[in-house]
C-alpha positions as CSV (number, residue, x, y, z in Angstrom):
1,M,-42.6,-57.1,25.6
2,S,-44.9,-59.7,26.8
3,G,-45.0,-63.3,25.3
4,K,-44.2,-66.3,25.6
5,N,-41.2,-66.9,23.6
6,V,-38.7,-63.6,24.3
7,I,-35.5,-63.5,25.4
8,R,-34.3,-60.3,26.9
9,A,-30.9,-60.3,26.1
10,S,-28.0,-57.1,25.7
11,V,-24.7,-56.3,24.1
12,V,-22.1,-54.8,26.1
13,Q,-19.7,-52.0,24.3
14,T,-16.0,-51.7,26.5
15,C,-13.0,-52.7,25.9
16,S,-9.7,-54.3,27.9
17,A,-7.9,-52.6,31.1
18,Q,-4.6,-51.8,29.8
19,Y,-4.2,-55.4,29.2
20,S,-4.8,-55.9,33.2
21,L,-6.6,-59.4,33.3
22,S,-8.1,-59.1,36.7
23,A,-9.1,-56.1,35.8
24,T,-11.0,-56.4,32.6
25,L,-12.8,-59.3,34.3
26,D,-13.7,-57.1,37.0
27,K,-15.0,-55.0,34.2
28,L,-16.7,-57.7,32.7
29,D,-18.1,-58.5,36.5
30,H,-19.8,-55.5,36.4
31,F,-20.9,-54.7,33.3
32,T,-22.8,-58.4,33.5
33,R,-24.3,-57.3,36.7
34,Q,-25.7,-53.9,35.0
35,A,-27.0,-56.4,32.0
36,A,-28.4,-58.6,34.9
37,Q,-30.2,-55.3,36.4
38,E,-31.9,-54.9,33.0
39,G,-33.5,-58.3,33.0
40,S,-30.9,-59.7,30.1
41,Q,-30.6,-63.3,30.2
42,L,-27.8,-63.3,27.9
43,A,-25.0,-60.6,27.2
44,V,-22.4,-60.2,24.8
45,F,-19.0,-58.9,24.7
46,P,-17.0,-57.7,22.4
47,E,-14.2,-59.2,20.4
48,A,-10.6,-59.4,21.8
49,F,-12.3,-57.9,25.3
50,I,-9.8,-59.9,26.9
51,G,-6.5,-59.6,26.5
52,G,-7.2,-56.5,24.3
53,Y,-7.1,-55.7,20.7
54,P,-3.7,-54.0,19.9
55,K,-4.5,-51.4,17.7
56,F,-2.1,-49.9,16.0
57,S,0.6,-52.2,16.6
58,S,3.2,-53.4,14.4
59,F,4.9,-55.9,16.3
60,G,8.0,-54.6,14.7
61,A,7.2,-56.5,11.8
62,C,7.9,-56.3,8.1
63,V,8.6,-58.5,5.2
64,G,11.9,-60.6,6.0
65,D,12.7,-59.0,9.2
66,R,11.4,-58.8,12.8
67,T,12.9,-57.0,15.5
68,P,13.2,-57.8,18.9
69,E,11.4,-54.6,20.3
70,G,8.6,-56.4,18.5
71,R,9.8,-59.9,20.0
72,D,9.2,-58.1,23.1
73,E,6.0,-56.2,22.5
74,F,4.4,-59.9,21.6
75,L,5.6,-61.3,24.9
76,R,3.5,-58.5,26.4
77,Y,0.5,-59.4,24.3
78,Y,1.4,-63.3,24.7
79,N,1.4,-62.7,28.7
80,A,-2.1,-60.9,28.3
81,A,-3.9,-64.1,26.8
82,I,-6.0,-67.1,28.8
83,E,-6.1,-70.8,28.2
84,V,-9.6,-71.9,27.2
85,P,-10.9,-73.8,29.4
86,S,-8.4,-74.2,31.7
87,S,-7.7,-71.3,33.3
88,D,-8.9,-68.8,36.1
89,A,-9.9,-66.3,34.3
90,V,-12.7,-68.7,32.6
91,A,-13.6,-69.8,36.0
92,R,-14.1,-66.3,36.8
93,M,-16.0,-66.2,33.9
94,E,-18.6,-69.2,35.0
95,A,-19.0,-68.0,38.3
96,V,-20.3,-64.3,37.0
97,S,-22.6,-66.0,34.6
98,R,-23.9,-68.7,37.9
99,E,-24.2,-65.3,40.3
100,T,-26.1,-63.6,37.9
101,S,-28.3,-66.1,35.7
102,V,-26.7,-64.4,32.6
103,F,-25.6,-66.8,29.5
104,L,-22.3,-65.5,28.3
105,V,-20.5,-65.1,25.0
106,V,-17.2,-63.3,25.5
107,G,-14.1,-62.2,22.8
108,A,-11.0,-63.4,24.3
109,I,-7.5,-64.1,23.1
110,E,-6.6,-67.6,23.6
111,R,-3.0,-68.8,24.3
112,D,-2.9,-72.6,23.1
113,L,0.7,-73.1,23.8
114,G,3.1,-70.6,21.7
115,T,0.6,-70.0,19.3
116,L,-2.6,-67.1,20.0
117,Y,-6.2,-67.1,18.6
118,C,-8.8,-64.9,18.8
119,T,-11.9,-66.6,19.9
120,A,-14.9,-66.5,21.2
121,I,-16.2,-67.9,24.3
122,F,-19.6,-69.6,25.3
123,V,-20.3,-69.8,29.3
124,D,-23.6,-70.7,30.5
125,P,-25.1,-70.1,33.9
126,I,-25.7,-74.0,35.2
127,Q,-23.3,-76.0,33.1
128,G,-20.3,-73.2,32.6
129,Y,-18.1,-73.3,30.3
130,I,-19.4,-74.8,27.2
131,A,-17.8,-74.6,23.9
132,K,-15.3,-71.9,22.0
133,H,-15.5,-70.4,18.3
134,R,-11.7,-69.5,17.1
135,K,-11.8,-67.1,14.1
136,L,-10.7,-68.6,11.0
137,V,-9.1,-65.6,9.0
138,P,-7.4,-63.6,11.3
139,T,-7.7,-60.2,9.0
140,A,-4.2,-58.2,7.5
141,M,-1.6,-57.7,10.5
142,E,-3.8,-59.8,12.6
143,R,-2.4,-62.4,11.0
144,I,1.0,-62.4,12.2
145,I,-0.1,-62.3,15.8
146,W,-3.1,-65.0,15.5
147,G,-3.3,-68.3,14.4
148,Q,-6.4,-69.7,12.2
149,G,-9.3,-71.7,13.9
150,D,-10.4,-74.4,12.3
151,E,-13.6,-76.6,11.5
152,T,-13.7,-78.2,15.4
153,T,-14.9,-74.9,16.9
154,L,-17.7,-73.9,15.2
155,P,-20.6,-73.9,17.6
156,V,-24.5,-73.5,17.3
157,Y,-24.8,-74.1,21.1
158,Q,-28.6,-74.4,22.2
159,A,-29.0,-72.8,25.2
160,T,-32.5,-72.7,27.7
161,F,-32.8,-69.3,28.8
162,N,-34.7,-69.2,32.3
163,P,-36.8,-66.2,32.8
164,R,-36.3,-63.6,35.7
165,G,-40.5,-63.4,37.6
166,E,-42.9,-64.9,35.3
167,G,-42.8,-66.8,32.0
168,H,-41.2,-70.0,31.1
169,A,-37.8,-71.2,29.6
170,V,-37.0,-70.4,26.3
171,K,-34.9,-72.6,23.8
172,A,-32.7,-70.6,20.9
173,K,-29.8,-71.5,18.5
174,V,-26.9,-69.2,19.9
175,S,-23.6,-68.7,17.6
176,A,-20.7,-66.4,17.4
177,T,-18.9,-65.0,14.5
178,I,-16.3,-62.5,14.8
179,C,-15.7,-59.2,13.0
180,W,-14.7,-59.9,9.2
181,E,-15.3,-63.5,9.6
182,N,-18.5,-62.0,8.6
183,Y,-18.1,-61.5,5.1
184,M,-17.3,-64.8,4.3
185,P,-20.2,-66.4,2.6
186,L,-20.0,-69.8,3.4
187,L,-19.0,-69.2,6.8
188,R,-22.6,-67.2,7.4
189,T,-24.3,-69.9,5.3
190,F,-23.0,-72.6,7.4
191,Y,-24.1,-70.9,10.7
192,Y,-27.7,-70.4,8.7
193,S,-27.7,-74.1,7.8
194,Q,-27.1,-75.1,11.7
195,G,-30.2,-73.0,12.6
196,T,-28.8,-70.1,14.6
197,Q,-31.4,-68.0,15.8
198,I,-28.9,-66.0,17.8
199,Y,-25.9,-64.8,15.6
200,C,-23.8,-63.3,18.0
201,A,-20.6,-60.8,16.0
202,P,-18.2,-59.9,18.5
203,T,-16.3,-57.0,16.6
204,V,-14.0,-54.1,16.6
205,D,-14.9,-52.7,13.2
206,G,-16.3,-49.1,14.5
207,R,-17.0,-47.6,11.0
208,P,-20.1,-46.6,10.1
209,V,-20.4,-48.8,7.0
210,W,-20.4,-52.1,9.8
211,Q,-24.0,-51.4,10.6
212,H,-25.1,-52.4,6.9
213,T,-23.2,-55.3,7.4
214,V,-25.1,-56.4,10.3
215,H,-28.5,-55.5,9.3
216,H,-27.6,-57.1,6.0
217,I,-26.3,-60.6,7.8
218,A,-30.2,-60.4,9.9
219,L,-32.2,-60.0,7.0
220,E,-30.3,-63.0,4.8
221,G,-30.6,-65.5,7.6
222,R,-33.9,-64.2,9.4
223,C,-31.7,-64.0,12.8
224,F,-31.3,-61.6,15.6
225,V,-27.8,-60.2,15.1
226,L,-26.4,-58.9,18.1
227,S,-23.1,-57.0,18.0
228,A,-20.5,-55.9,20.8
229,C,-18.3,-53.9,19.5
230,Q,-15.3,-52.5,21.4
231,Y,-15.1,-48.8,22.6
232,A,-11.3,-47.8,23.5
233,E,-9.3,-44.9,24.2
234,E,-5.7,-44.2,24.2
235,K,-5.6,-44.5,28.5
236,D,-7.4,-47.9,27.9
237,Y,-3.9,-49.1,26.3
238,P,-0.4,-49.7,28.2
239,E,1.9,-47.2,28.1
240,G,3.6,-46.7,25.3
241,H,1.1,-48.4,23.2
242,A,0.8,-47.1,20.0
243,V,-1.8,-44.9,18.6
244,A,-2.6,-43.5,15.4
245,N,-1.2,-40.0,15.8
246,A,1.4,-39.6,18.8
247,N,1.4,-35.8,18.2
248,D,-3.0,-35.5,19.0
249,R,-3.1,-35.9,22.3
250,V,-6.1,-33.4,22.5
251,G,-9.4,-34.7,23.3
252,S,-9.9,-38.7,24.1
253,N,-7.8,-39.8,21.4
254,V,-10.5,-42.6,20.1
255,M,-8.9,-46.3,19.5
256,I,-11.8,-48.0,18.1
257,A,-15.1,-46.4,18.4
258,G,-17.9,-48.4,18.8
259,G,-21.2,-48.9,17.0
260,S,-22.4,-51.7,19.2
261,V,-26.6,-52.7,18.0
262,I,-28.8,-55.2,18.1
263,V,-30.8,-56.4,14.9
264,S,-33.9,-58.0,14.4
265,P,-34.4,-61.1,11.6
266,L,-36.2,-58.1,9.7
267,G,-33.6,-56.0,10.0
268,T,-35.5,-53.5,12.1
269,T,-32.5,-52.0,14.6
270,L,-33.9,-52.5,18.4
271,A,-31.2,-51.0,19.8
272,G,-28.0,-48.7,19.6
273,P,-25.7,-48.1,17.5
274,L,-23.8,-46.7,20.5
275,L,-21.2,-44.4,19.7
276,G,-18.5,-42.5,21.8
277,Q,-18.3,-44.5,25.1
278,E,-18.9,-47.7,27.4
279,G,-22.2,-48.9,27.8
280,V,-24.8,-51.5,27.8
281,L,-27.6,-52.1,24.9
282,T,-30.6,-54.0,25.8
283,A,-33.7,-55.2,23.6
284,D,-36.2,-58.1,23.7
285,L,-35.8,-61.0,21.3
286,D,-39.2,-62.1,20.2
287,M,-38.1,-65.7,18.8
288,D,-41.1,-65.6,17.2
289,D,-40.1,-63.0,14.6
290,I,-38.0,-65.5,13.3
291,P,-40.9,-68.2,11.5
292,R,-42.1,-64.5,10.5
293,G,-39.5,-63.9,8.5
294,K,-38.3,-67.5,7.0
295,F,-42.3,-67.3,5.7
296,D,-40.6,-65.6,2.4
297,L,-36.7,-65.8,2.7
298,D,-34.7,-69.4,4.2
299,V,-31.6,-69.0,2.7
300,T,-30.6,-72.6,3.2
301,G,-34.3,-73.5,2.7
302,H,-36.4,-73.1,0.2
303,Y,-34.5,-70.5,-0.8
304,S,-31.2,-72.4,-1.2
305,R,-31.8,-73.8,-4.7
306,S,-30.1,-77.1,-3.7
307,D,-30.8,-78.5,-6.8
308,V,-28.5,-76.0,-8.4
309,F,-25.9,-75.3,-5.3
310,G,-24.2,-77.5,-2.9
311,F,-22.8,-76.9,0.0
312,K,-21.0,-78.5,3.0
313,L,-18.7,-78.5,5.2
314,L,-15.2,-80.4,4.9
315,K,-14.0,-82.5,8.0
316,R,-9.8,-82.8,7.7
317,D,-10.2,-87.0,6.8
318,D,-12.2,-86.0,3.7
C-alpha cells in the first residue's frame, strides 16, 4: 500500500522453547528479522512468550493444600522468568530492536522479588526499553502463579515509526491488553480514552470465538487490533510437563492452537487468522482509517454521552 500515513506491522505466532530463555530469545531474534525482511516497523509477540505459558499445569495446588512437587514445578517456572527492565534478556530485545529497526511488543513472565507477573514489554529501536504493562487480572488458575498489575503500568505510548526506503515517519499511539483483560470493558474504555491507535492483544486464547472478540474491539475502539497468539505443541514444553491427555501421543499433541490476526478499525481482517503453525502475519495499517471510522463512532467522544455516564482512572491516593 502506498501512502504517507501507513505503518507496516506484524504479529508473530510462536511459543517459548521449553522454558529455555536463550533458545526463546533466539526465536525472538529469528522472527523479528523475518518481520523486518517483510518491511515491518512493528512486531507483536504472544502472551507469555518469554517464560512460557504453563498450559495444563496444576502446580500441585488445591483449596487448602499445596504439594512439594508443585512447589518444585513453580521453582522451575520462576527460574524461567525475567526481571524487567534490569536483565540481559531485555538488553537482548533492545539489541534486536535496534539492529532491525522494529518496534517490539513482547509478552513475558516478569519476576519481581518473589512474585511473577504476566507482562507486555515495549521496546523502541532508538530508545530501547520504554514501558511495560502488567496483566491486571490473571484468569482462573493463573491467579495462583501470577500477581495482579495496577494503574502504574497502563502505558499508551506514542511511537515514531521510521520507514525503510521512501516515505516519512509516522506517529501512532500503541497499547497492549493481555488475553482475557480484553473482556474488561472499563480497561478497554481507558485505552480508548487515551487515544490508542494500535491496540496490541497478546494472547494464548486459540479458540475460534477469540476472533469475534478482537473484531468487536476493532469496531468498538475504531483502532487496529494486532492479536498475537501462541502456537505450541507438546515438544515445545519441558519433559514431564502436563498435557491434556497423556495417553494421546498421536500427531503433534497441540497445546495452544494459534489464531493470530490483524484487524482494521472497521472490522476488516487484514491478515490471518493463522492456524496450525508458527509464522508471521504482516499488513499495512493505513492510519487514516482511524478517523474514517471515528466519523460515525467514537466511544469516548461523541458516542460517550458524558452527560449520562462518567469514567475515571482511580489512583491509589484517591
